[in-house]
C-alpha positions in Angstrom: 101.7 117.1 85.4 100.9 116.6 89.2 103.6 114.5 90.9 102.3 111.3 92.6 101.9 111.4 96.3 104.5 109.1 98.1 102.9 107.1 100.9 105.2 105.2 103.3 103.8 101.7 103.9 106.6 100.2 106.0 110.0 101.1 107.5 112.7 99.6 109.6 113.7 97.3 106.6 117.3 96.0 106.0 117.8 97.6 102.6 114.7 96.4 100.8 114.8 95.5 97.1 113.0 93.4 94.5 109.4 94.1 95.4 106.7 91.7 94.2 103.2 93.1 94.2 100.5 90.5 95.3 97.0 90.3 94.5 95.9 90.6 98.2 97.5 94.1 98.5 100.7 92.8 100.1 104.2 93.2 98.9 107.1 90.8 99.1 110.7 92.2 99.3 114.1 91.0 99.8 116.0 92.6 102.7 119.7 92.4 101.4 121.2 93.5 104.7 119.6 90.8 106.8 119.3 88.0 104.1 115.4 87.8 104.6 112.5 87.7 102.2 109.6 89.5 104.0 106.0 89.9 103.1 104.6 93.4 104.0 100.7 93.6 104.4 98.8 96.5 103.2 98.7 97.7 106.8 102.6 97.6 107.0 102.8 94.4 109.0 105.8 92.2 108.3 105.8 88.4 107.9 108.8 86.3 107.3 108.7 84.4 104.1 112.2 82.8 104.2 115.8 83.2 105.4 117.8 82.9 102.3 121.0 84.3 103.6 123.5 86.3 101.5 121.7 89.2 99.9 118.3 88.7 98.2 118.3 91.3 95.6 115.8 90.7 92.7 112.6 88.6 93.2 110.1 87.1 90.7 107.3 84.6 90.7 107.9 81.8 88.3 105.5 79.6 86.3 105.2 77.1 89.1 104.1 79.8 91.6 107.4 79.7 93.5 109.4 82.8 94.3 112.8 83.0 92.5 115.6 85.0 94.1 118.6 86.7 92.7 120.9 86.5 95.6 124.0 88.8 95.3 125.9 87.1 98.1 125.8 90.2 100.3 127.4 93.6 100.4 129.9 95.6 102.5 127.9 98.2 104.5 128.4 101.8 105.8 126.0 103.6 108.1 125.9 107.3 107.4 123.6 108.8 110.0 120.2 107.2 109.4 121.2 105.9 106.0 122.5 102.3 105.2 124.7 102.3 102.2 125.7 99.1 100.4 129.4 100.1 100.0 132.5 99.9 102.1 135.8 102.0 102.2 137.2 102.8 98.8 134.0 101.8 96.9 134.2 98.1 97.9 131.0 96.2 97.6 132.3 92.6 98.4 132.1 91.8 102.1 134.7 89.7 104.0 132.3 86.8 104.4 131.3 86.7 100.7 131.3 83.2 99.1 129.3 83.6 95.8 126.1 84.8 94.4 123.2 82.4 93.4 119.8 81.9 92.0 117.4 80.4 94.6 113.8 79.0 94.7 111.6 79.6 97.6 108.5 77.6 98.1 105.9 80.2 99.2 103.9 77.5 101.1 106.6 76.1 103.1 109.5 78.7 103.0 111.8 75.9 101.8 114.9 77.4 100.0 116.7 75.6 97.2 119.8 76.8 95.5 119.5 76.3 91.8 122.6 77.9 90.3 125.9 79.3 91.7 127.9 79.2 88.4 127.6 79.1 84.6 130.2 77.2 82.6 132.5 77.0 85.5 132.4 80.7 86.3 130.7 81.6 89.5 127.8 84.0 89.7 129.2 87.1 91.3 126.2 89.1 92.1 122.8 88.2 90.6 120.7 91.4 90.8 117.4 91.5 88.9 115.2 89.1 87.0 112.2 88.8 84.7 110.4 85.8 83.3 109.3 85.5 79.7 106.1 83.9 78.4 108.0 80.6 77.8 108.8 80.3 81.5 112.5 81.1 81.3 114.2 83.6 83.5 116.5 86.5 82.3 118.7 87.8 85.0 121.5 90.4 85.4 124.8 89.7 87.3 126.0 93.1 88.6 129.2 91.7 89.9 131.4 92.8 92.9 133.9 95.5 93.5 137.0 94.9 95.4 139.8 97.1 96.6 141.9 96.7 93.2 139.5 95.2 90.7 135.8 94.5 89.9 133.9 91.9 88.0 132.6 92.4 84.5 128.7 92.3 84.1 126.6 89.7 82.4 123.0 88.8 81.4 121.9 85.2 81.8 119.0 83.1 80.9 118.0 80.0 82.9 115.3 77.5 83.5 113.6 77.5 86.8 113.9 73.8 87.3 117.7 74.0 87.5 118.3 72.3 84.1 119.9 75.0 82.1 121.8 78.3 82.5 123.7 80.2 79.8 125.5 83.5 79.4 123.8 85.6 76.8 125.2 89.0 77.0 128.5 90.0 78.5 131.2 92.7 78.4 129.8 95.7 80.3 129.9 97.2 83.6 127.3 96.7 86.4 124.1 95.7 84.6 121.3 96.1 87.1 117.5 96.5 86.2 116.0 94.2 83.6 112.7 94.0 81.8 110.7 93.0 78.8 108.6 95.2 76.3 104.9 94.5 76.3 105.1 92.2 73.2 108.1 90.3 74.6 110.2 91.3 71.6 112.7 93.6 73.3 114.9 93.1 76.3 115.8 96.2 78.5 118.8 96.6 80.8 119.8 99.5 82.9 123.4 99.9 83.9 124.3 101.5 87.3 127.5 103.7 87.1 127.0 105.3 83.7 123.1 105.4 84.1 122.5 104.1 80.6 119.4 102.1 79.4 120.0 99.6 76.7 117.8 97.4 74.5 118.3 94.2 72.5 116.0 92.7 70.0 115.0 89.2 71.1 115.5 86.6 68.3 114.5 83.4 70.0 114.0 81.8 73.4 116.7 83.2 75.5 118.5 84.8 72.5 119.1 88.3 71.4 120.5 90.0 68.3 123.9 91.6 68.8 125.1 94.5 66.7 128.7 93.8 67.4 131.1 91.0 68.2 132.8 93.2 70.7 131.2 94.3 74.0 127.5 93.9 74.7 126.0 95.0 71.4 123.0 96.8 72.9 121.3 99.8 71.6 121.4 102.9 73.8 117.9 103.9 74.6 118.5 106.7 77.1 120.6 108.0 79.9 120.4 110.2 83.0 122.1 113.4 83.6 125.8 113.2 84.9 126.1 112.3 88.6 123.1 110.0 88.4 123.0 106.1 88.5 120.5 103.5 87.6 119.1 100.6 89.4 116.1 98.5 88.8 113.3 99.1 86.2 109.6 98.3 85.5 107.8 98.6 82.2 104.4 100.3 81.7 101.6 98.7 79.8 102.0 101.4 77.0 105.7 100.4 76.6 107.4 103.2 78.7 110.3 102.1 80.9 110.4 103.4 84.5 114.0 103.3 85.8 114.9 103.7 89.4 117.4 106.6 89.6 119.9 107.1 92.4 122.0 109.9 93.7 121.7 113.0 91.5 118.1 113.3 90.1 116.9 110.6 92.6 113.5 109.2 91.9 111.9 107.4 89.0 112.9 108.5 85.4 110.4 107.4 82.8 111.5 106.8 79.2 109.4 106.1 76.2 110.7 103.2 73.9 112.4 106.0 71.7 114.5 107.1 74.7 112.8 110.4 75.4 112.1 111.2 79.0 108.4 111.4 79.7 108.6 112.4 83.3 110.7 112.3 86.5 109.0 111.3 89.8 111.1 112.4 92.8 111.4 110.0 95.8 112.5 110.9 99.3 115.6 108.8 99.6 119.0 108.8 98.0 118.7 105.3 96.9 115.2 104.5 95.4 116.4 101.2 94.0 113.3 99.3 92.6 109.8 99.8 91.3 106.9 97.3 90.5 103.5 97.9 89.5 100.3 96.2 91.1 96.8 96.9 92.1 93.9 97.7 89.7 95.3 98.1 86.1 98.8 98.2 87.7 98.3 101.8 88.7 99.9 101.2 92.2 103.6 101.7 92.0 105.7 100.2 94.8 109.1 101.7 95.3 111.8 100.5 97.7 113.5 103.4 99.5 116.5 101.5 100.4 118.8 103.7 102.2 116.2 104.6 104.6 114.8 101.0 104.8 111.3 101.9 103.7 108.6 100.7 101.2 106.5 103.4 99.5 103.4 103.3 97.4 102.5 105.9 94.8 99.4 106.2 92.6 100.9 105.9 89.1 99.4 108.0 86.3 99.5 105.2 83.7 98.8 101.4 83.9 101.8 99.2 84.7 102.5 96.1 82.6 101.3 92.8 84.2 104.3 90.5 84.7 104.3 87.0 83.2 103.0 84.6 85.9 102.2 87.4 88.2 102.1 86.3 91.7 101.0 83.4 93.9 98.9 85.2 96.6 
């Protein structure tokens, strides 16, 4: 199989993540290092959408046409040559000025930012990371947590309403959940975990509910894993049901699994931290990938159609 050509559309970004593909060919990304949400035109021009502060990590358009932001609260940073790495000495990710993570709403017409959630049942949101809307208009999101010098947060999956009326913990008890997505029929929830490079699945049993195989831990079914030395970040689902997972460090690029967990292909990317992928364009055959360590946005011609996200975009 011929590997897709990687076209660099924009550079000079402050650790971009959470790309949202728009109908006019532009892409909206969160720049975690600067706290900005930025729109990148098809010609590479950059336009400020909003200054949300903290660390805008995962983005999605909701049923009201607004942009919803998983804000991780910011990272500690290390510059290594031309690379920007979201980690400090000793593996610390929580910065000195950290306050909390949050879920935010951005009005795409005015740029107005509203903070919807900073906690759930009295527990703060440590590091919201990635999100996806279901057909009912609710939002699933992961909380990746923060790492400190002597301890780290446990990871969770939450479900919330975009009007700020309800948030609840659905899945807990695992380490650093990251990418999240839904199967084409909406019956299965996928989550990728970062340090062990595992892809898990849960059967969805109702609105914002999943079946758990065990009262201990997260109860997910292991779908697939990357080779040792790799880590997983965000993910996107193809129209045919394959799951494309952004793969960091060893084996960097996009690893594509079928629903049975077999690797369909691996697409290399020129960056040690290709963190996110989203499909757009005609039949979803454009894949937009954030090359975060080098601060770039790339476009690839994808060999199969990508799955159209619920509520799409507002452009």
